[in-house]
Each structure stands twice: as structure tokens, then as C-alpha cells.
Phi, psi and omega in degrees: 000157179287136182255127187271343180218154180290156179301319182297318181295318180297315181295323178295318177299318180297322180301312181291327176295316178301314182297318182292326182285343174299336183271354183273159173301151185305322186296332184290337182245021189283334182203163176205154173209153180205152183236119180242132174233169177233172177307140186296129175215135180208154181185161168239120190279125167204155181274133180299132181289347183263011186299314180302320178296319179290321178302320183296339182274350178289123189243117182297322181296321178292321177300316178298318181297317178301312183296319180298318179295317178301316180298324183291345174286351180076184176307135185221070177289160178303133180091358183266156174300327179298320179291322177299317180293318177296319179300319178297320178297312181295320177301316180294320179297316180291321178298322180295344179274006182060038174250143176295124184232143176212156170275145178237092182293148178219155176222115182218132173051048177063020173237160180216161180185191181225130167271159177241122187237119175249137188236128173248106187295144175281153183268340180246328182218078185295335182273354176261131192232141163247149189227131173239134190215163172208170177248138185256005174269160178228174170289160183295341181260354193242139173284352170065042180292305179274325181248091003229043175302328178299314179292320179297315179301318180294319179298317178299314180298315181295318178298318182293330178278314186291334184290351175274358184235167176247145182226155181298315184255161176290141176245131175244130177255112190238131174248116185263147166252173178077007182294318184290345177264007179117041176058035189294314181295316180289327178296317178298315181298312183294321178296319178294321178296319179293320181296328180262009176058039177297138181267087180261116179296314180187155179239126179249121179259139175248111188219111180067072187234026186230026181228129175200140180243305182279164178296324178297316179295322182285348182248014182217161182212142176268128174241107182269138178200147171280170183304322182291344181249009184298335179298332178293322176294323177302320180292312181298322179291323177297317179296314181298322180288326183284332183234062183294325182288324181284326188253307177065040179230142170260126184269118177272124178274116183232159181294175182309138173249111184275008188248021176228167192295336178300332184295334176298327179283322176301319179299332181265008176092004177272164170283140179202141180209169180218149172267134176219140177306152178260056180203160173261117181269113182292346181263002178300131179059038174230173178288352180259018174282082185233166184299328182298338181262007183261164177246101187280340172294318177294315179301323180296318178294318179294322178299319178297317179295318178297319177299313179297323181292310184288326177294321178293319176297323183286342177277357183286135180252114188289134174233306179252158172226171176301332178296339183277351183252126180244129178244131176231138177239134184226138179237152179226149179281346182244160181272009179233113011274340181203153174282324167200160181216155175237126182241124178243125181242132172264098186294330183254041182298337178293335180275320184190152171281158179255112176270111190218156165255129182244122179248128180240122180229149174234116184240145176291140178277323189260357172212159186287155171099170179284154167296135180267142180234146182239128177220121181054040176080000181256126179264134179211156179284152177281079183213098185243141177220127182226152175253128183221149167249107189261114175281305180239309182201163176213140182230137178242117183245142176237125183211159173066025179246160170252149186231154173288135187290158174134177177280144185217163171242124175262124183234138175240127176240120178249120179233139184285158176213176180054243182271005182236037185302332186286342183292133176202118180221135174237151177208140178230150168216168187235162180188189181218141174262108186283325177211170183307338183241011183236110181251121182249120179268151181260127177299139177289141179271000000 
């Protein structure tokens, strides 16, 4: 989710709130609760049973042909005649697949362009969408074969294969312009999607996926994701592990990459991640970014993995969303009934249980490390993690313990597992431990 203030500023604010509440009557600081939700995303995770058949349809020669044609348009920066001509070609290729295609005009930062959006409707949840994307613009000096002709070629190949099948959710194949100027096309698209409350499960970007020299580079791939999108990496790794002979890639789990189009969706609260080659391409952003310097065997493997990942996401049947999970945190100055508690409610329990891992931590604000707690002479950090299947609600209570004094941040992280991998909710509140047995929580503003 988008963060409106720096961590340091939030912690400093919490410090002064804690200090000021020390001067209040006890009743004013006795308890607190807050409810945080994120943009709706939902799915039931399973691997598509038709993946081997779809993998067999990925054609290395066609991928090479797509990249070669893109390169022949020459440098095609946003706003250039070359990009317009390339866009018409790509629009025609997608239209020939009997998929609904449209241009999506955008205007950002005194620049304008057109995205290309092809839609394959879902059969069970047409309003729930998974999105696979690449950018079709290049730098003014570059023919853009690998950056990002490789990603565009893979999206075209995947669209041509997937349109022969049916999926639970709608799939959108999107080619963005304006990426090299700061994700302009995707930012416009994601902002509009958020404004209209589009239910996007996740967006997968393919950016620079066609270069490898060593065997290690040719057998691995970087999958970048923030914590809320880590379930997408779980899917790609599951697909790669289940089909080692067809794919032959080891998926490296890496932190967020803010420089590709998926990040525009992350900024709007959606899940988003990207595939990137596990090599340094010396021809990246140069006039020599051409097909002759690419590894099309590697691109073929990455294309298969992207196909397996997005097809598996598209087979997901939505039942729960982050909106269905409510988290409340409550603190008390006395140990009866509890010094603090965490309450998690599944509001839509009639539809499905929530399979989640719940992590509860209490950390000192003014010094490093967890708050230490003592029970029956044993000292341990305030760091608890449990796995639960929540039908209606679950409560975690802490009582009868002594704690190290000081200002603290209480954080709850709920992440999905099993059939609810996409669920991810975080919540924090602040407080002060006045004495070993007195925990004072700060009401959320």
C-alpha cells in the first residue's frame, strides 16, 4: 500500500503521543481499536491443469520474429511516429487473435500517449481481473529489442495461447507506453482503475527478460515483489518447481522493483510484481539493444513461466478479499482480563474460511529490538507467529506477563496461505509500558 509518511516521522509522532498521554487520566488511554483495509483483491490459488499443453505452444521462432519486427521500427520513444506505427502493428496482432482490443489514451506530466489493452473475459468472475503487461516504448537512441521488445513479444505469445482457453477471472494483456519517461502510461491506467474501484487481483510486468550468457544466468530469473505481492512469487515458484523440464528456471525472490510498470499498481494498493533477467546486459539502453545480442532460448523459458504464472492466477475463483478481514487491537492498563489483545474477524465467513499466518510483534521505538517479556522466569521477545484457519474470528490475548519498559510499536501482519495466498493486511498502533505490568495503548488518530 502507499505510505503517506516516513517511518521515522510516524515513530516520532508516536513518541510525542505516548508522552502526552502519560499526563491524561487513566481511562483516556485504556483501550484502542482500528480497522485497516486495502484495495479489494481476491483469489483461490490452484495450478491450471492445461499448463503442459499451453507450454508446448510457446514457439521460440515466433518470439524471435516478434522481437525482430519491433526492432525494425527503429528507436520508438513515446510521442514519436515510430511508436505510433509500432502501436498500430501491435494492435493489429492482438486483434487478429479474436480478442477485444482498445487504445487507452493517457495524459501525464505534459506528455501523452496510448496504451494498448486486450481483454479475455472470465467465465465465473468477469469483474475480477489479472493483468500481464510490458512496455512498447524505447529510449530515443535504442531500437528496444530486449528493453522491452522481449516483454512485448512474450505478452503477444501468451495472449495468442490463452485466448484458446477459458479462465475464471478476466485476463488483460496490456502494452504500456511512457514507461521510459517514468511509468507514465501505467500510472494513468492504475490511477483510473483505482478511481473506478476495479478489482485487480494482481499485475505482472515482463521487463528485460531476454538476455543471458552463463548457464547460471540462463537457468534463473528475478521475481521482484513487495510483501503484499509475495503470493505472486509463490505462484511462479510453484509453477517452476512443478514443471522443471518444461521451464528449467530457478525463481529468485527479490524485493520490490520500483522501476517497472507493475509499480504503478502497487502505488494504488494493488498487488504487482515483475520478471527481470538475472544478468547484466551491457547493451541495455544503448543503440546496440538488438536481437543479435539476445538469448531466445532463455526468453522462451521465461515466457513459459510467465504464461504458467498468469494462467494460474486467472484460474483463481475469488471468495474473500482484504475487505472481508477486520483487525482490532486493544490494550489495558491492568492484566485482567488482558494486557493487550488482537482480534481478527472474517466478516465473510459464510463464503470461505481465511487461511492465514498472523504475526504479532511489539518493538521498542527508542532502542532496537523487540520488547522483552518474562513469564515464569523465562525471557523471550514479543514476537509471535501462528497459523490459523479463521471461520468467523480469532483472538490473541496476552496477560500476566511483565515487559521491559518504554515506548513501543505493536504491529500485526496477516498474510494469506493455502487458498488465500493473496491476502495481506498490516496494522500498527503505539503505546508505552508504564511499569512491568502496565501496558498503555495509544488511540489511533
